[in-house]
N, C-alpha and C positions, 0 to 999 in steps of 0.2 A: 856474523856468526848466525846459522840459520836458526828461525825463531822456534819451530816445533821441536827441534833439537834443545836447544836453552829451557824451554818450557818444562820437558818431561825429565831432563836430566837435574833440573834444581827440584822438582818434584821428588826425585828419586834423592836428591840429598837428604829432602825433608823426612824421607822415608827412613831412612838412616839413623837420623836426628833422634827421632821419636823412639828407636831402638836402642839409641845409647841413653837416654833419658832412664829407660825401665832400665839399664844394665847400670846407670852410676851409683843406684843404692839399692843393694840387693837383699836388705833386711826384710822384704814384703815375701820372700821366696818361703819362709815357713807356713805362710799364710796363702799359696797360691792360688787353690782354690777359690777363695774369698776375695782374690784381689785381680786376678790377670782378666775378669770378664771386664774390668774398665776398659780395655783397649779396645772394646765393640765400639766404644766412642767414636773412634776414630771411622771405621768402617760407617758408622751410622752419619757420620759428618759428610763422608763422600756422597752417601746415595741420598740423603736429603739437602746437597746444595745443588742438586742437579736443576736445570739444566747447566752442565758447564761447559759455555760458548768461548772457545780460544779467541782470541782478538789477532788480526792480521800481523800487526808488530807491538810489541812491546810497549804498554805505559811509561813513557818519559818524566813522569809526576816527581820532580824534584823532592817533594816532601817526603815520597818513599827511597829514592836515589840517597840524598843527602841526609835524612836524618833517621828515618824509621828500622832502615835495615842495619845501618852501622849500631845504633843502638839495642836494637835486639840482640843482633850478634856477641856485641859487648855484656849485656845479661846474660845470654846463654855462656857465652865463657865465665862469668863470676860464678854463676849457676854451677857450672860442674866444678871449677875449683872449690868452692865452697860448700857442694854435694848439697844445694838447696833445690829440692825436685820442684818446689812453688816455683823458683826464679825459671828455672829450665821448661815450666811448662807454660807459664806467659811469656817468656821470651819466643819458645816455640810457635805458640799461639801468634803472635805479632809476625813472626815471619810467614807463618801459612797467610797472613791477613795481607801480606807484601808478595806473596806468590799469587795470591788471588786477584788483585788488583793490577798485578803489572800483567798477566799473561791471560787474563778471562774478560769477556764482557761483564758490565755492573749487573748487579742482581739486586734487587731491592731488600730482602732480607737474608742473604749471607751472612752479614755482621752476626747472626744469631748462632749461626751452625759454630761460631768460634768459640761459644758457650761449652759446645760437645768436646771441641779439641782439648781445651782448658780442663774439661773434667774426667779426660782420657787417661789420666796420669795418678798416681797414689799420692798425690802431695798432701792430700787433707789428714790421711793415717799417717804417714809418715813423717810430715814435719810439723804438725799442728794437735799432738795427741790431746792439748787444753782441750780441743773443742770436742773432742769426742768425751774428754771427762765430763763436762760440763754437762753435754747430751745426755751422759747415762747418769749423772747424780742429780739432774734435776726430775728425770723419769724415776728414777728409784723414791726422790724425795715424796714425788707426787702419789706413788704410789703406797708409800707408807701411809700418808694422809689418810689414802682412799679407804684401806683397810682398816685403820684405825676407827674412822668413822661408821665402817661396820660392824663396829663391836668388835674386830679381830684383833687380839693384843698384837702388838708391832713394836721392833726397835730397830732402829737404825744405826750403822756407821759407815759413812763415808759412801759409797755405791754397794755396800752389802747389808742386806736386813733381814731380819728374823721374824716370820710372822708364824703364829701359833708354835715355836719352835722350830718350824723350817726353815733352815738358812737359804736365802736368794742371793748370790753373788752377779751383779749386771756386770759383766766380763768386758773389755776393752774390744773384743769379737762385735760386741753388740753396736758399735759403732762405727763397724766397717763397712766394706761396699754394699753389702745387701741391705743395710738398714739407713746408711747416711749418703755417700757419695752416691751407690749404686741408684739410689732413690731421686737425687738430683738429677743424676745425667739421664734415667728413663723420663722424667718428668721434662726437662728440656725437649728431648726428642717428642715426649707427647705433645707439648706446648706448639712447637714448631710444623708438626703435623696438624692439628687441631684450630690452633690459632695463627694460620702463617700472614692474615693480612690484619692480625689487631693488635693496635697498642696495648692492650690487656696481657699481654703473653707477659710484660716486665712485673705484672701485679703475679701473675705466677709464680714469675721466678722468685720474688720475693716470699710466698709463701711456701715455698717448697720445703724448707728447713722446718716448718711448725707442721706440714703434714708427717714429713718423715719422724719427727718427733712423738707425736701422739699415736703413730703406727707402732712405737717402740714401747711407749707405755702399754699399748692393748697386750702386746707381746709379753713384757714382764708380769702383767697381769695374768695373762693365759697361763704361762709357765707355771705360774704361783699357786693357782687353781689345779691344774693337775699334779702339782706336785702334793697338795693338800689331800686333794680326792683320791689320788693312786698312790703315787710313788715317787720318790724324789728323784731316783735313779732314771726312773723314766723319763722325767719332765728335761732332766740334764744329758740326756741320752740322744736317740734317733730324733723324739719330738722337738730337740732344742733346735735342730738344723731344719724341721720340716716347718716350725711355725716361723722360722725366720723366712724361707719361702712364700710362705702364707701371709706373712704380714706386707713383704713386697708386694702380692698380688693386690692385698688391699689397697696399697699404697697407689698404685697404677689406676685401681679401678677407682678411687677417690678423684685422685688429679685429673682423671679421663672426664667423669661425671662432671668434675668444675671446669674444664675447657669448655664442654657443651653447653654448660650453663652460660658459660661469659660471652660465649659466641653464639647465644640467642639473644642476648639482651640487647643490642643496637646492630644496624650494620657496619660492615667492617670499615677499618680504618687504616690506611697504609701507614 
């Protein structure tokens, strides 16, 4: 079989598999504007993985052929039957790793690109709502403590709290792509750009959820202040979306600043 044809035909199958993963569970479609941007992670993975230098002949690695590919295909099949977007995303990422190892020359940092591939599907929102719930309730609890410390009478029940008579509901959308998974995706992309030769990249990855959580807390506080100072409808209307975008911008600014600080500490280590 022609190596070039085999390389790109298997790549096309991966592209179809990515579309199939998104179509396996369409419960995200009501929030399409908040979810679909995650797919940009696949394009970012291709761009940041350059140079993609093809091999003259496919790698005969028995590890890939005899173990990783069959295991990944089995995981993909189980994920499809069980409608587990998490298992589908993990299996797809593993198949991408097999494709890269088999058909392209080695690249010292391309394994980091697999994180972008893994985060390019809405598994966090669809399969792990409990994570989003803890993400929201911990921020709501912290906001309640802060307002009480400022002598602003506040009571809370779950993710809903009332500050000086103003009800604030930290809804599930606050744990969606724009404040959690997209923050993780964007943070990984920034880390690959700013820390391509640093082991501290993995420290950044470990801290990304904390950055996203703190930004979400700031958003809750900002919307509460807007509601108290002006109008509750204003805080829950157009400004709700705008503060989401502003919070994401803040997260990216903080992450990039943190990357630059990490890069300045010591010479790079591959």
